[in-house]
C-alpha positions as CSV (number, residue, x, y, z in Angstrom):
1,M,10.1,9.9,2.7
2,N,8.9,13.4,3.4
3,N,6.1,13.8,5.9
4,I,2.9,14.6,4.1
5,L,0.5,16.4,6.4
6,G,-2.5,14.3,7.4
7,V,-1.1,11.0,6.2
8,S,-0.2,8.1,8.5
9,I,1.5,4.9,7.3
10,R,1.3,1.6,9.1
11,E,3.8,-1.0,7.9
12,S,4.3,-4.7,8.4
13,E,6.7,-7.3,6.9
14,Y,5.6,-10.7,5.8
15,S,7.6,-13.8,5.0
16,L,7.8,-15.2,1.5
17,A,9.2,-18.4,-0.1
18,N,13.0,-18.7,-0.3
19,N,13.6,-16.5,2.8
20,K,12.3,-13.4,1.0
21,K,10.3,-10.6,2.6
22,G,7.5,-8.5,1.5
23,T,6.0,-5.3,2.9
24,M,2.4,-4.2,3.4
25,A,1.9,-0.5,4.0
26,V,-1.5,1.0,4.9
27,F,-1.8,4.7,4.1
28,I,-4.6,6.7,5.8
29,Y,-5.4,10.3,5.0
30,Y,-7.1,12.3,7.8
31,G,-7.3,15.7,6.1
32,D,-10.0,17.6,4.2
33,K,-8.2,18.1,0.9
34,D,-8.6,15.8,-2.1
35,S,-7.5,12.4,-0.7
36,K,-6.7,11.0,-4.2
37,V,-4.1,13.7,-4.9
38,I,-2.6,13.5,-1.4
39,L,-2.4,9.7,-1.4
40,D,-1.0,9.5,-4.9
41,Q,1.8,11.8,-3.8
42,A,2.4,9.8,-0.6
43,V,2.5,6.4,-2.4
44,S,4.8,7.8,-5.1
45,Q,7.3,9.0,-2.5
46,Y,7.0,5.7,-0.6
47,V,7.6,3.3,-3.5
48,Q,10.0,5.5,-5.5
49,N,10.9,3.3,-8.5
50,K,10.2,-0.1,-6.9
51,P,7.5,-2.3,-8.2
52,Y,4.4,-2.6,-6.1
53,H,0.7,-3.5,-6.1
54,E,-1.9,-1.0,-4.8
55,L,-5.4,-1.7,-3.3
56,I,-7.8,1.2,-3.2
57,D,-10.9,1.2,-1.0
58,I,-13.8,2.0,-3.2
59,N,-16.1,2.7,-0.3
60,P,-17.2,6.3,-0.9
61,E,-17.1,6.9,2.9
62,N,-13.5,5.8,3.2
63,Q,-11.6,7.1,0.2
64,G,-8.7,8.1,2.3
65,M,-7.1,4.7,2.5
66,R,-4.6,2.8,0.3
67,V,-2.9,-0.5,0.8
68,I,0.5,-1.1,-0.8
69,L,2.0,-4.6,-1.2
70,S,5.5,-5.4,-2.3
71,N,6.9,-8.7,-3.8
72,I,3.5,-10.4,-4.2
73,N,4.9,-12.2,-7.2
74,D,7.2,-14.1,-4.9
75,M,4.3,-15.4,-2.8
76,E,3.6,-19.1,-2.9
77,E,0.7,-19.7,-5.2
78,R,-2.1,-22.2,-4.4
79,R,-4.9,-22.7,-6.8
80,L,-8.4,-23.5,-5.6
81,P,-10.2,-26.4,-7.3
82,L,-12.9,-25.4,-9.8
């Protein structure tokens, strides 16, 4: 992945069922340009053509953060009682 000025990435792996692994990556943009455009580019470079789920902070004071999760379909599912 190319360095994108002003973007830091924090990554962590998590264990899944059947000895699989998933990755969580937190993207934070510290610049003064349009964070949506910059983070769209950073996420696109990071995931390439792999499937992923993206969480976007809707807090208007913190629009410079995205969380990317891989392999959540392989997580063990537990349903809460209604």
